[in-house]
C-alpha positions as CSV (number, residue, x, y, z in Angstrom):
1,M,250.2,36.9,-57.7
2,T,252.8,37.1,-55.0
3,D,251.1,34.3,-53.1
4,E,251.2,32.1,-56.2
5,V,254.9,32.8,-56.6
6,D,255.5,32.0,-52.9
7,V,253.7,28.7,-53.2
8,A,255.6,27.8,-56.4
9,I,259.0,28.5,-54.8
10,A,258.0,26.5,-51.7
11,T,257.0,23.6,-53.9
12,Y,260.3,23.8,-55.7
13,E,262.2,23.9,-52.4
14,E,260.3,20.8,-51.3
15,L,261.4,19.0,-54.5
16,M,265.0,19.9,-53.7
17,D,264.5,18.6,-50.2
18,L,263.2,15.4,-51.5
19,E,266.2,15.1,-53.8
20,K,268.4,15.6,-50.7
21,D,266.5,12.9,-48.9
22,F,267.4,10.5,-51.7
23,D,271.0,11.6,-51.3
24,D,270.8,10.9,-47.5
25,V,269.6,7.4,-48.2
26,E,272.5,6.8,-50.7
27,T,275.0,8.1,-48.2
28,E,273.6,5.7,-45.5
29,I,273.8,2.8,-48.0
30,I,277.5,3.7,-48.5
31,R,278.0,3.6,-44.7
32,Q,276.5,0.2,-44.5
33,Q,278.3,-1.1,-47.6
34,V,281.7,0.0,-46.2
35,A,281.1,-2.0,-43.0
36,M,279.9,-5.1,-44.9
37,N,282.8,-5.0,-47.4
38,K,285.6,-4.5,-44.9
39,P,286.3,-8.2,-44.2
40,L,286.1,-9.0,-47.9
41,Y,288.7,-6.3,-48.7
42,E,290.9,-7.7,-46.0
43,R,290.8,-11.1,-47.5
44,R,291.5,-9.7,-50.9
45,A,294.5,-7.8,-49.6
46,A,296.0,-11.0,-48.1
47,L,295.5,-12.9,-51.4
48,V,296.8,-10.2,-53.9
49,A,299.9,-9.7,-51.7
50,K,301.0,-13.1,-53.0
51,I,300.6,-12.1,-56.6
52,P,303.5,-10.1,-58.2
53,N,302.6,-6.9,-59.9
54,F,298.9,-7.3,-59.1
55,W,298.2,-3.5,-58.7
56,A,300.5,-2.5,-61.5
57,L,298.5,-4.7,-63.8
58,V,295.2,-3.3,-62.4
59,F,296.4,0.2,-63.2
60,E,297.4,-0.9,-66.6
61,Q,293.7,-1.8,-67.3
62,A,292.5,1.4,-65.5
63,P,289.0,2.7,-66.6
64,P,289.0,5.6,-69.1
65,D,288.1,8.1,-66.3
66,L,291.5,7.4,-64.8
67,D,293.6,6.1,-67.7
68,Q,293.3,9.4,-69.6
69,Y,295.5,11.1,-67.0
70,I,298.2,8.5,-66.9
71,Q,301.1,9.6,-69.2
72,P,303.7,7.1,-70.5
73,S,306.2,8.4,-68.0
74,D,303.6,7.7,-65.2
75,S,303.1,4.2,-66.5
76,A,306.8,3.5,-66.2
77,V,306.6,4.3,-62.5
78,L,303.4,2.4,-61.8
79,L,304.4,-0.7,-63.7
80,S,307.8,-0.9,-62.2
81,S,307.3,0.0,-58.6
82,L,303.6,0.2,-57.5
83,T,303.2,-2.6,-54.9
84,S,299.9,-1.8,-53.1
85,V,296.7,0.3,-53.3
86,S,294.2,0.8,-50.5
87,V,291.1,2.9,-50.0
88,S,289.7,3.7,-46.6
89,H,286.6,5.7,-45.5
90,F,288.5,7.2,-42.6
91,E,285.8,9.4,-41.1
92,I,283.7,6.3,-40.2
93,E,286.4,4.0,-39.2
94,N,286.3,2.6,-35.6
95,G,282.7,3.7,-35.2
96,G,283.2,7.2,-36.4
97,K,280.1,9.3,-37.3
98,G,281.6,11.3,-40.1
99,D,280.7,11.3,-43.8
100,P,281.3,7.9,-45.5
101,R,282.0,9.8,-48.8
102,S,285.3,11.1,-47.3
103,V,288.1,8.8,-48.6
104,S,291.8,8.2,-48.2
105,I,293.7,6.7,-51.1
106,K,297.1,5.2,-50.4
107,L,299.6,4.1,-53.0
108,E,302.7,2.1,-51.9
109,F,305.9,1.8,-53.9
110,S,309.1,-0.2,-54.0
111,E,312.5,1.5,-54.4
112,N,312.5,3.4,-57.7
113,E,314.5,6.0,-59.7
114,W,311.9,8.8,-59.5
115,F,311.2,9.5,-55.8
116,E,312.2,8.5,-52.3
117,D,308.7,8.1,-50.8
118,K,307.5,4.5,-50.1
119,V,304.0,5.6,-49.4
120,L,301.9,8.4,-51.0
121,E,298.6,8.9,-49.2
122,K,296.0,11.5,-50.2
123,K,292.9,12.3,-48.1
124,F,289.6,13.8,-49.4
125,W,287.0,15.3,-47.1
126,Y,283.4,15.6,-48.3
127,R,282.3,19.1,-47.4
128,V,279.5,21.6,-48.0
129,S,280.1,25.3,-48.4
130,K,277.8,28.0,-47.0
131,D,276.7,28.7,-50.6
132,G,275.5,25.1,-51.0
133,E,278.4,23.8,-53.1
134,E,279.6,20.4,-52.1
135,G,282.3,18.0,-53.0
136,L,285.7,16.7,-52.1
137,V,288.3,18.9,-50.4
138,S,291.9,17.9,-50.1
139,E,295.3,19.0,-49.1
140,P,298.4,18.8,-51.4
141,V,300.8,16.0,-50.7
142,P,304.5,16.5,-51.3
143,I,306.7,14.1,-53.3
144,K,310.4,13.8,-52.6
145,W,311.8,13.7,-56.1
146,K,315.3,12.3,-56.4
147,S,316.2,15.2,-58.7
148,A,314.6,18.0,-60.7
149,E,314.9,15.9,-63.8
150,K,312.9,13.1,-62.2
151,D,310.1,15.4,-61.2
152,L,307.2,14.2,-63.4
153,T,305.1,17.3,-62.5
154,Q,307.9,19.6,-63.8
155,G,308.0,21.6,-60.6
156,L,304.3,22.2,-60.4
157,L,303.7,20.1,-57.2
158,D,306.6,21.9,-55.4
159,L,305.0,25.3,-56.2
160,V,301.6,24.1,-55.0
161,M,303.2,23.1,-51.7
162,K,304.7,26.6,-51.3
163,V,301.4,28.2,-52.0
164,W,299.7,25.8,-49.5
165,E,302.2,26.5,-46.8
166,N,301.7,30.2,-47.2
167,D,297.9,29.9,-47.1
168,K,298.2,28.0,-43.8
169,K,300.3,30.7,-42.3
170,N,297.7,33.3,-43.2
171,G,294.8,31.4,-41.7
172,P,291.4,30.4,-43.2
173,S,290.0,32.5,-46.0
174,D,286.5,33.1,-47.2
175,S,285.5,30.2,-49.4
176,T,283.2,32.3,-51.5
177,K,285.8,34.8,-52.4
178,I,287.9,34.1,-55.5
179,K,291.4,35.6,-55.3
180,K,292.1,38.1,-58.1
181,V,295.2,37.8,-60.2
182,K,296.4,41.2,-59.1
183,D,296.4,40.0,-55.5
184,Y,298.6,36.9,-56.2
185,T,301.6,36.3,-54.1
186,A,305.0,35.8,-55.8
187,D,304.6,32.0,-55.4
188,E,301.0,32.1,-56.8
189,K,302.2,34.2,-59.8
190,A,305.0,31.6,-60.4
191,L,302.5,28.8,-60.2
192,S,300.0,30.5,-62.5
193,E,302.7,31.2,-65.1
194,K,304.0,27.6,-65.0
195,I,300.5,26.2,-65.4
196,E,299.9,28.5,-68.4
197,A,303.3,27.6,-69.8
198,T,302.6,23.8,-69.7
199,G,299.3,24.3,-71.7
200,L,297.5,22.2,-69.1
201,G,297.8,21.5,-65.4
202,A,297.8,17.7,-65.4
203,V,301.2,17.1,-67.0
204,S,301.4,13.9,-64.9
205,F,299.1,11.6,-62.9
206,F,301.3,12.5,-60.0
207,G,300.1,16.1,-60.3
208,W,296.9,14.7,-58.7
209,F,298.6,14.8,-55.3
210,G,298.5,18.6,-55.6
211,Y,294.7,18.8,-55.9
212,R,293.0,21.0,-53.4
213,G,289.4,21.5,-54.5
214,L,286.8,23.6,-52.7
215,N,288.2,26.0,-50.1
216,V,285.8,24.9,-47.3
217,S,286.9,24.3,-43.7
218,A,285.4,21.6,-41.5
219,E,283.7,24.2,-39.4
220,E,282.1,26.0,-42.4
221,S,280.9,22.6,-43.6
222,R,279.4,21.7,-40.2
223,L,277.5,25.0,-40.0
224,A,276.2,24.7,-43.6
225,I,274.9,21.2,-43.0
226,E,273.2,22.2,-39.8
227,E,271.6,25.2,-41.5
228,D,270.4,23.1,-44.3
229,K,268.8,20.5,-41.9
230,K,267.1,23.4,-40.1
231,R,265.5,24.8,-43.3
232,R,264.4,21.4,-44.5
233,A,262.8,20.7,-41.1
234,E,260.9,24.0,-41.3
235,R,259.7,23.4,-44.8
236,A,258.6,19.8,-43.8
237,A,256.6,21.5,-41.1
238,G,254.8,23.6,-43.6
239,K,256.6,26.9,-43.1
240,I,257.0,28.8,-46.3
241,P,260.3,30.8,-46.3
242,D,260.3,34.5,-47.1
243,L,261.4,35.4,-50.5
244,E,264.9,36.6,-50.5
245,E,265.6,39.9,-52.2
246,V,267.5,39.4,-55.4
247,K,270.5,41.7,-55.5
248,D,271.1,43.2,-58.8
249,E,274.8,43.7,-58.2
250,E,277.6,43.2,-60.7
251,D,279.5,40.0,-59.8
252,E,283.1,41.3,-59.4
253,D,284.5,37.8,-59.5
254,E,282.7,36.6,-62.7
255,D,285.8,36.9,-64.8
256,E,288.0,35.1,-62.2
257,D,288.7,31.4,-62.6
258,P,288.2,29.5,-59.3
259,L,290.5,26.7,-60.6
260,A,293.2,29.1,-61.9
261,L,295.8,27.7,-59.4
262,E,294.8,24.0,-59.6
263,I,297.4,21.9,-61.3
264,F,295.0,19.0,-61.5
265,P,291.4,20.5,-62.0
266,D,289.8,17.0,-62.3
267,G,291.3,15.8,-59.0
268,E,287.9,14.9,-57.6
269,E,286.9,12.8,-60.7
270,V,290.2,10.8,-60.4
271,A,289.6,10.2,-56.7
272,L,286.2,8.9,-57.4
273,A,287.5,6.8,-60.3
274,I,289.9,5.1,-58.0
275,S,287.6,4.8,-54.9
276,D,284.4,3.9,-56.7
277,D,285.7,1.9,-59.7
278,L,289.3,0.8,-59.7
279,W,289.4,-0.2,-56.0
280,P,286.2,-2.3,-55.8
281,N,286.7,-3.8,-59.2
282,A,290.4,-4.6,-58.9
283,I,289.9,-8.3,-59.5
284,K,288.0,-7.7,-62.7
285,Y,290.7,-5.4,-64.1
286,F,293.4,-7.9,-63.1
287,S,291.5,-10.6,-64.9
288,Q,291.3,-8.4,-68.0
289,A,295.1,-7.9,-67.9
290,Q,295.5,-11.7,-67.8
291,E,293.2,-12.1,-70.8
292,V,295.2,-9.6,-72.7
293,D,298.5,-11.4,-71.9
294,V,296.9,-14.7,-73.0
295,S,295.7,-13.2,-76.3
296,D,299.1,-11.9,-77.0
297,V,300.6,-15.3,-76.6
298,D,298.0,-16.9,-78.8
299,F,298.6,-14.4,-81.6
300,E,302.4,-15.1,-81.3
301,D,301.8,-18.8,-81.5
302,E,299.5,-18.4,-84.5
303,D,302.1,-16.3,-86.2
304,E,304.8,-18.9,-85.6
305,E,302.6,-21.7,-86.9
306,M,301.8,-19.7,-90.0
307,G,305.5,-19.0,-90.5
308,D,306.2,-22.7,-90.2
309,D,303.5,-23.6,-92.8
310,D,304.9,-21.1,-95.2
311,E,308.4,-22.7,-94.9
312,E,306.9,-26.1,-95.5
313,E,305.2,-24.9,-98.7
314,E,308.4,-23.3,-99.9
315,K,310.6,-26.5,-99.5
316,P,311.4,-28.0,-102.9
317,K,309.8,-31.5,-103.5
318,A,312.2,-34.5,-103.6
319,N,312.9,-36.8,-106.6
320,G,311.9,-34.1,-109.0
321,S,308.2,-34.7,-108.4
C-alpha cells in the first residue's frame, strides 16, 4: 500500500511540475513581449505627451480592478495633476536576466495642493519564499504631504514608513514567521490601531504606496528557486522523493493575520491592474473617455433642441388663428 501511495504522490508532483513548466513558458513569453513592445511604447509616449490630460482621462476610465480603490479625493488629485504614467520591467532592462514579472510603476505629477513630490515610483519584485509562496514584494514609498490635512492616507503611510525603517535597522526576519500582536513595537501598535479605527486599510489609492507584500528577501527567493529546479530535475529523471513526515503540531500562528499591518492588502492586484491592463490598453481607455465626452455633448444638444421645440409649440398663433 505504501508503494501505491508513493507512486500517487510522485504522479501528483509531476503534474505540479508540468504546471510550472507552463508558467515558465508564460514567463518567457512576457520576456519576449516586453522587448518587442518597447519601441511601440516609446512611440506612444512621444505622441501622448502632446495630448493634454491623456493619463488623467485614462485613469478616469480605469478598469474595475483599479477603479474600486480610487476615492473621490484621489480623483481630484489624478484629474488635476497626473501628467505621466510609465511601467518598466526593470530586472530585464539592458539585457538583464532577472524576472520579467518584476515591474516598476511610475506616476508623475504637476504642482498640486496635496504633496510636494513630482514623481512617485513604486517597484515590485517577483519572489518565491522557501515555503513555495510566490508573488510581488515591494517597499513602502513615502509621500511628502504639504500638511497633515492634505494627507489622503490619514497618517497611515507615515506610520508604515516608521515601521519599515525600524525593520531595516533590525535586519531581515524569517518570512515564515508571523509576528504576534503581543510582540508589536510601539509604531506597529499605533499602525494596527489606526488601521482598525479606519475600518479598512485602503482609505485612499495613495495608500497603495505603502504596500509591502510577502516578507521574502532576494537571497531567500534565489535559493527557493534553485531548490525547486533541483527537485523538478530529480523527478524528471524518475527519482521518487521520500515521503516527508507530517508533523501533527499545533500551528501557533493560525490565529495571526499575516496582513494585519498592511494598509493596502490588495496592493499586488492593483499593481497588476496597472501593469497588465491600464498601461498596455491606455489608448483604448483614452478613446472611451472621448466617447463619453461626445455622448455628453450630444445629450446636451438634444436637450437644447427639445427645449427649443417646446418653446415653439407654446408660442401663441398670430391673427387669432
